[in-house]
C-alpha positions in Angstrom: 0.2 -0.2 -0.2 2.6 2.6 1.3 5.8 2.5 2.0 5.9 4.5 5.4 5.2 1.9 8.1 4.0 4.6 10.6 1.0 5.7 8.2 0.2 2.1 7.7 0.5 1.6 11.7 -2.1 4.3 11.8 -4.3 3.3 8.8 -4.8 0.1 10.4 -5.8 1.2 14.0 -8.2 3.7 12.7 -9.5 0.6 10.6 -9.8 -1.5 13.8 -10.9 0.9 16.2 -13.8 1.6 13.7 -14.5 -2.0 13.0 -14.4 -2.5 16.8 -16.7 0.4 17.6 -19.1 -0.5 14.5 -19.4 -4.3 16.1 -20.1 -3.0 19.3 -22.5 -0.7 18.5 -24.7 -3.5 16.7 -24.1 -5.6 19.8 -25.4 -2.9 21.9 -28.3 -2.3 19.4 -29.1 -6.0 19.3 -29.0 -6.9 23.0 -31.4 -3.2 23.0 -33.9 -4.9 20.7 -34.1 -8.2 22.5 -34.9 -6.8 26.1 -37.0 -3.9 25.0 -34.9 -1.4 26.9 -35.6 1.7 24.6 -39.4 0.8 24.7 -39.6 0.3 28.3 -37.8 3.9 28.8 -40.3 5.7 26.4 -43.0 4.1 28.0 -42.2 5.3 31.4 -41.1 8.7 30.4 -44.3 8.9 28.6 -46.4 8.2 31.5 -44.1 10.3 33.8 -45.1 13.4 31.4 -48.7 12.5 31.5 -49.2 12.0 35.3 -46.9 15.0 36.0 -49.6 17.6 37.3 -48.9 21.2 36.5 -49.7 23.7 39.0 -52.5 26.2 38.7 -50.2 29.2 38.7 -47.7 27.9 36.0 -50.4 27.0 33.7 -51.9 30.4 34.4 -48.7 32.2 33.9 -48.2 30.0 30.7 -51.9 31.3 29.1 -51.4 34.7 30.0 -48.1 34.3 28.0 -49.5 33.1 25.3 -52.2 35.8 25.1 -49.8 38.4 25.1 -47.9 37.3 22.0 -48.6 38.6 18.9 -50.2 37.2 15.9 -48.3 36.8 12.9 -49.8 38.9 10.0 -51.8 36.6 7.6 -51.2 36.5 3.9 -53.4 38.4 1.5 -55.2 36.5 -0.9 -55.0 37.7 -4.7 -58.2 35.9 -6.0 
């Protein structure tokens, strides 16, 4: 390939680390799909979001802020 031993070593190590990272990443994804870990975390997070009750004063402050926001102008129709 090349005559430089240093360059060959660097290219070999880069390829080795890339292949190892790809292998490990694929293995982790395979195990995560097998035990349905991602789905469990997603379901738990959605349940926490839904079950989390927003205090009345926070909800009221959000409504007031939304009412104060200016509305964008509507485009005129040329019909």
